[in-house]
C-alpha positions in Angstrom: 49.9 33.4 38.2 46.5 32.5 36.8 43.5 33.6 39.0 42.3 30.0 39.3 45.2 29.0 40.9 44.3 31.9 44.1 40.6 30.9 43.7 41.5 27.1 44.5 43.3 28.6 47.6 40.2 30.2 48.4 37.7 27.2 47.9 40.6 25.0 50.2 40.3 27.7 52.7 36.5 28.0 52.7 36.4 24.1 53.1 37.8 23.8 56.7 37.5 25.2 59.9 40.4 24.2 61.4 43.0 27.0 61.9 46.4 25.1 61.5 45.3 23.7 58.5 44.0 27.3 56.8 47.6 28.6 58.1 49.6 25.4 56.3 47.3 26.1 52.9 48.1 30.0 53.0 52.1 29.0 53.9 52.2 26.5 51.0 50.8 29.0 48.6 52.5 31.6 49.4 56.1 29.9 49.3 55.1 29.5 45.4 53.0 32.7 44.9 54.6 35.5 42.1 53.8 39.1 42.5 53.5 38.8 46.4 52.4 41.8 46.9 49.2 41.8 45.0 48.4 38.5 46.2 48.8 39.5 49.9 46.1 42.0 48.9 43.7 39.7 47.4 44.4 37.2 50.2 43.4 39.8 52.9 40.1 40.6 50.7 41.4 43.8 49.2 42.3 45.2 46.0 44.0 48.4 47.3 46.8 49.1 50.1 45.4 50.5 53.1 47.2 53.7 52.5 45.4 54.0 49.0 42.3 55.8 48.6 41.3 54.6 45.4 38.0 52.9 45.2 36.2 50.4 42.7 33.0 52.2 42.7 30.9 49.3 42.4 27.6 49.8 44.5 25.9 46.7 45.2 22.9 47.1 43.3 25.4 47.5 40.1 26.7 44.5 40.9 23.3 42.5 41.1 22.4 43.8 37.9 25.7 42.6 36.2 25.3 39.1 37.5 21.4 39.4 36.3 22.9 40.4 33.0 25.5 37.7 33.0 23.2 34.6 34.5 19.8 35.8 33.1 18.7 35.5 36.5 15.8 37.7 37.6 16.9 40.8 40.1 14.3 39.3 42.5 15.8 36.0 42.2 19.4 37.3 42.8 18.0 39.5 45.6 16.6 36.5 47.4 19.5 34.3 47.0 21.8 37.1 48.6 19.3 37.2 51.6 19.5 33.7 51.9 23.5 33.6 51.6 24.5 37.1 52.7 27.4 36.8 49.9 26.9 38.1 46.3 30.0 36.1 45.6 28.3 33.1 46.4 25.1 34.1 44.5 27.2 34.4 41.1 28.9 31.1 42.1 25.9 29.5 42.3 23.9 31.0 39.1 27.0 30.2 36.9 28.1 26.9 38.2 26.2 25.3 35.2 27.0 27.7 32.7 28.7 26.2 29.6 30.9 29.4 29.1 33.2 29.8 31.9 35.8 32.2 30.6 36.0 34.7 27.4 39.2 33.6 26.4 40.8 30.2 26.2 44.6 31.0 26.5 46.2 32.7 29.3 46.2 36.3 29.5 49.9 37.9 28.9 49.4 39.6 32.3 50.3 37.4 35.6 46.9 37.9 37.4 44.8 37.8 34.5 
């Protein structure tokens, strides 16, 4: 499965406040999802299962620097948007929505979630 498919589900979930609609969106998605174990972790906002003590090791300041490097936005601008939205993912999406190069590769990765 392409990660963009999961992103589409996230966007549909974010677009509604109706609990039953969210349940329906997730239900339909999970019926067709490959690699259900990985997909369930991502749907829960996790990368590793609860029993796994692995960490990504990404501090918020490192993410801010990475967003700055990728978008060309100043650290101050990113911090300001972060305070406004409360979510670095939203800040990154906002700063990259008008970028002409959205991906590094035009062909699907051989890995399922790649």
